[in-house]
N, C-alpha and C positions, 0 to 999 in steps of 0.2 A: 508410439511416437513420444510418449512422455519421457523416455530415456534420454532424449536429445535436448530436453529443456533445461534452462538454467535453474540450479537449485538455490533457494533462499533458506539460509539456516534459521533456526528458531530465534537465535539471538539477534540476527539482522532484522528479521521480521518484527520482533518485539520493539526494536529501536525505531523502525519505520512507523509502527502503530502509535508510538508516543507522539508523532508529529501529525497524525490524522485526526484532528479534532473536528467532530461534526458540528455544524452550526446549531445553535439553540433554536427551537426547543427540541432538536432531533434526539438529543440524549436524555431528555427529561422523562423520568419514570419508565425507562425502557429496560427490559431484561438484559442481562450482561451479554447473552449470546447475540441479541439483535444489535447491540452497540458494536461488538466485535465484527459481526458481518458487515455492518455499515462502514466501519473503518476500512476493512479490506476492499469493499466495493469502491469507496472513495479513492483509495490508493490506485486501484486498477483504472478507474475512469479518468484520473488525472495523469496517468502514464507513469506514476512513480513506482508502481509495482508492475513489471513487464507482463504483458499477455503471454501466457505459456510458461511462466515461472513455476517451478515445482515448489509447493509449500511443504513445510515440515509436517511430520506425523502429528496426529492429535495429541498424543502423550507428551511429545517433546515441546510443542507449543504451549500446552497447559502448564508444564513446569516452568517455562520461561516467563509466562504471563502471571503465574501464581493464580491460575483459575482451575476449576475442576475440569476433568477430561470431558465430562458431559456437556459443559458449556461450550467447549471448543468443537466437539462433535456436532452439537446442534447448530452452531454457527456455520460450520462447513456444509451441513445439510441444507441450511437456508440458502447459502451461496450456490449450491448445486441446483436447487429448485429455481433460482433466479437466472441461471445460466452463466454465473461468474466463476464457476468452478467445475472442472471435469475430473473424474476419478476413474481409476481402473485397478482392480485387485492385483496386488503385486507390483504395481507401478507408481502408486501414490496418487496425489491430487495436484492439479496445476491450474493456474488462473486462466480465465477465458472471458470472452464477451458474449452477451446474449445474441442470439441469431438476429441479424438486421440492425444491431446497435452500431452507431458510428464509431470510428477509431477513437482511442483516448485523446481528450483535448487537454494538453499540457500548456499552460500559459507561457511557460519558459521555452517552448519549442516554436519555431517559426510557423506562421499561418500558411497553409498550403496555397500555392499560386492560384488555384481555382476558387479560393474563398476570399482572396484579398480585396475584391470589390464589395464584399458583404460584411466582412469581419474587421473591426478596428483593432489593430494589434497594439495593446498596451502591456505586453508581456516581455517581448524580446528587446534587450538593450543592445542594438547593433546599428551602426551607421551605414548608409550607402557608400559606395566607393567614391573617392575624391576624383572627380573628373575636371579637367582633361588629363590629370597626372597619371592615373592608372593606365589609360590607353597608351600614352606616350611611353611609359615604363614597359608595358607589355610588348610594344613594337621593338624596343631596344633589346628586350630579353629574347624575343624570337630570333633576332639577328645573331645572338650568342649561342643559341641552342645547337646548331650543327657541331660546334666544338665538343659538345657533351654527348651527342647522339652516336658517336662511334663506339662508345663503351656500353656497359650493361645498364647504366643509369641508376644504380643503387648506391646511395651514400648514407650509411647508417648514422654517421655523425653530422651529416649535412654537407651541402655544396660549399667548398672552401670560401668562395666569394661572399656568401651570406654569413658564414661564421665570422669572417673578418668584419663585415659591416655591423653585425650585432655587437661584437667585441669593441669596435670603435665607438659605437653609441654609448655603451656602458662607460668607457673611458671618458667621453665627453661629459657624462653626468656625474663624474667624480669617483668612479669605481674602476681603477685600472684593470683591464681584462685582456687576456690573450685568446686567440681562436680555440686553443685546446681546452679552454674552460667552457665552451659553448657546444651544446647539442641541439640541433634543429629537429623539431617534432611536428607532428600533424596537429596543429593548434595547441593552445595552452592546456586543454584537457588531456591531450595525448601526452604532454610532458608530465602533468600531475599524475596520470595513470602510471607512467614508468617509474616515477619517484615513489609513489605509494607502494607499488609492487616490490621495489628494491629495499625500502627502508621501513615500511610499516607492516607488521604481521597481524594475523587474526587475533583479536582480543587486545591488541595494543591500545593504550589510551592516546587520544589526540586532543589537545586543547584547541578550541576554536573560538573565535569572536562570536558574540551573540548581539545582533544578527550577523550572518555571513552569507557567502555566495551559495545559493541553493544547490547548484549542480555538484559542487565539490562536497558539500555535506552529504548528498545522496550517494556519491561515489564512495565516500568513506564508510557510510553505513553498509552499503552492499558489499564492501570489502571486509566487513565484520570488525571494523575499528570501533572502539568505544569512545564516543565523543564526550568531551568535558567542556561545557559552555562557560565562557568568561564574558559577562555582560559588559557592553559599552556603558560608560558613564555620561551623563549630561550635566556637567558641573554648572553651566549657566542657565539651566532650565531647558525645556523641550524645544524652544525656538532658537537655541544656540547650538553651536557645533558640538557633536559628541567627541569623546576622547577615551583613550584606553584607561581603564581603572587599574592602575599599576599595583595598588595594594591587593586587589583581587587576583591579578595575574601572579603576584609573588605567592599568595596563599595557595593557588591551584598548582603552580609549578612545584612548590615545596611539598604540598600534601599529596598530590596525585602522581607526581613524577612522570608526566606523560612522555611517551616516546618521541612525539613531535608536537609542535605548535604551528597551526596554520593561520597566517595573518595576511591582511591586505592593507598595508600601511599607506599606500599612495592612492588617494581618491577611492576610498573603500566602496565596495559593492555590497549592500545597497545604499549606504548613507552618504557616500561622497566625501567622507571625512579624510583629512590629511594629518598624519601623525607627525608631530615635531621630532627633530633629530634627537633631542635629549631623551624623550620617552623611548625611542628606539634603542638607545644605549642601555637604558635601565631594564627594558625587557630582555635584551640580549644577555645582560649580566645575570639576571634571575634564571634564564634558560640554561646558561652555561653552568651555573651552580647545581641545577637539577639534572644535568646531562641530557637536555632536551634539544633535539634538532629543530631549527626554525625554518619552516617552509614559507617563504615570502612570495606572495602572488602579486606580480607587477603588471598584470594585463591592462590596467587603466593608468599606469604611471605617467603617460604622456598627455593626459587629458586635463591639464590644469587651466580651465577656461575662466574660472571665477576669481583668480588671485589678484590682489591689488598690484598695480604697476610697480615693477622693480623688486617684488618679493622673490627671494631665492628659494628654490625647492630644496627640501632636505635631500641629503645624499641617500642612495639606495642602502638598505639595511646591511647588505654584504660589505659595504665600504667601512662599516663600523666593526667588522668581525675579523678577529685575528686568529681564529682557530678552525676555519673551514666549517663552522657550525651552521651557516646559513646556506640553504639551497634556494635559488631563485627561479621562478617560472615567469616567462614573459610571453608576449603575443603581438603579432602584427594585426590581429583581427579587429581590435577596437579602434585603433587610429587609422590604419590603412584600409583594410577591407576583410571582413570575415570570410568571404568567398575564396580567399587565398589559402586558408587553412594552414597558416604558418605560425608556429610557436617555437619556444626554445626553453632550454634549461641552462642556467649558469651555475656551475659547481666546480669542485676540485677536479683536475684532469683525471684522476683515478676513478672518480664516480662517473664522469662523462663516459669513459671507456667501458665501465661496467654496464651503464644503461644502454650504450650502443650495442654491446654484445647481447643483452637481453632482448632488445627490440627486434632482432632479426627473426624471431619466432612469431612476430605479429605483423608489423607493417614494413620492415626493412628500411624505409626512409620516406621523407616527404617528396611530393612531385618536384622534379627538377625545374620545370618551367615556372611553377609558382615560386620556388626559391629564388630564381633569377629575377623575377618581377619584384619580389620583396627587397632583394639586394639593391635594385635600381632605386626604389622608393626611399630606402634608408640612406641613400647617398645624397647627392646635391639637391634633389627636390624636397628633402625632408622638411626644411623650415617652411617652405611654401605650403606643403601638404598640411602641416600642423596648423598653420594660420587659417587655412581654408576650413578644416574640420572643427577647430575650436570656435571659429566665428559662427558656424552653423549651430553648434550645441549651445553656445551662449544665447543666441537669438531664440532658440526653442525654450531654454530655461526661463528667459524673461517673459515669453509668451505664456508659459504655464503659470508663472507667478501671478500675472494679471488675471488670467481666466479662472484659476482656482479661487482667487480672492472674490471674484464676482459670482461664480456659480456654486461654490462649495465653501462658504466662509467659515464653517465650523471645522474644516480640515486644516491642518497645519504641518509644517515641516521646517527643518533647519536648512536655510539656503546653503548649499554645499560650495566649496571652492573649485570643484572639478568632478570628474567622473561622468557616467552616462545614465544616472538615475536620480530620482527624488524619493526619499523615504518618508511617506506621508502617513500621519496619524489621521484616522477617519472619524474622529470625534465619537468613538464608542461603537461605531457600526462594524459588524463582523466582516473581516476581509474575506473569509471563506464564503459568507453569504453574498458578498459583492461579486466574487468570482462566479458563483453559481448563477446569480441573476445575469451576469454578463454573458454567460453561455447562451441564455435565451435572448439577450438584447443585442447580440452581435458585437460584443466588446470582450477581448481577451484581457483579463486582469490577473496580475500576479499577487496572490494573497500573501500577507506578511508571514503567516506561519510556515511558508515554504523556506523562509530564510532563518528559521530557528532550529536548533538541534533537538528541541524537545516540544515543538508545537507552540512555542511562545509567539508573541507579536500578532495576536489574533485581530487587533484593532489597527492594523497597518496594511498598506499596500505599497508595492514598488511601482513607480511610474517611470518608464524609460524616456530618455531625452533624444529619441531617434526620429520623431516626426519632424517634417519641415515646419518652421514657425508659423506660416500662414494657415496650416491645417489644425493648429492647436485649439483655437476657440471653439470650432465645431466639435472637435474631439471631446473637449471638456463638457460641452453641453450634453453630449451623448453619455458621458460618464456620469454626469449629474442625474440624468434620467434613470440610469441603471441604479444609482444610489437610492433614489426615491423609491423605486420598486423594491429594492432589497430591504429598505427600512419599513416598507408596508407589508413585508412578508414574502416578497418575491413573486407576487401574483402577476402573471402575464396572460394576455389573450393571444389567440392564434395570429391575430393581425400584427402583434408586436414582434413576432419572430421573423428572422430572415429579411429584415428591411435593408435596402441598399444604403450605403454610407454616403454622407454628404461631405466627406473630407477627402 
């Protein structure tokens, strides 16, 4: 059966292992093989290394990690003894879970429906659907569906009415766009996957913000890209908004000459930062000189809930691009509803056609009904939908500001102008230790090291702004209880586990 499993190369696993920092004192005075085994176990238990993934041969991994083959072989043997690795002569070794172990708990994956009454989800940053707008749009879309049902239903570039709606919205935001520049995808991650396959090869360098969106970092690692982190700067101190460090960007682009640069300029995930237009121009100029493609992630671009009245948003990065250097990925999932699974790529028409040709070997196209619903919501109701969703997020952000001040005064963050998350410094408490304690305390916590390309940001967590505001005070009380347990070494009694939530 191992022949059917996904293969993880030695280089990709080495890059994943760099991000798997075990909480102290787990690594203190441990033999190297135990640290390696612990890192693999952590990656599997968090879902970052898929169950059933074929691992590289001992010799290959030893060379990639600059360890002795004996160290790797002993780590593999320890993982086999614990049930986290299965091996067969001639077929290699692949990851597993010990018999009776629960499925991997990834804080960035939604809590299963049967656990939602027990587990507080502070991992996933996604809003409920805007009602009654979604229901009304769905009803109108169903009325249109018979006109499409007579055909095969496959639209590799997207249903024309949605391509037109997305192009119109870009034009309204200051970026003239035609439908032939739009490819509709299954969510933003589907678009990023297509672009990565088309433009980024194995071993290619990709410059990324540090921190950045965890799922994209993971996808790039598993695609064997070589990530080059470019740290955000905090010019006004940790309580002020972060900004691109353009001197560092120029140094990286000039010295590493990456194939691509992945950036989130509009209400960045996880910090919520908004990059001014002049900084966008400067980064584009440096990328153009280096021959680097700029992949702009705009999934949160419509979520400016904290801007002062009358402040104009910067234009999209592609509006500042005269050489088709920018490829943009967007999504209906953050503003409208993630359940629609609608994303898009905006690029030169030739690249759109190339991506559409390539995708027919995977998904052929997004569901027609979902596309029709999204097109309806991006039309006349859009202004009301935005006002509804932004008011909800604004109220939640204000509730978190007060509750964190009261219950966790040593924690701090820069109040963002938008986005769906707070990037919180935990006052020296390990984010990994918090996430581990949260697993026992019924709280899903996204540790900060998930958002770094090299395991950095150990003393941060990302808090999503997706809870309803009235539920925030009780949620923060529960988070504070988890933090107290983590600070005390994470000791829990059986009575502390699986308690129902009061939120």
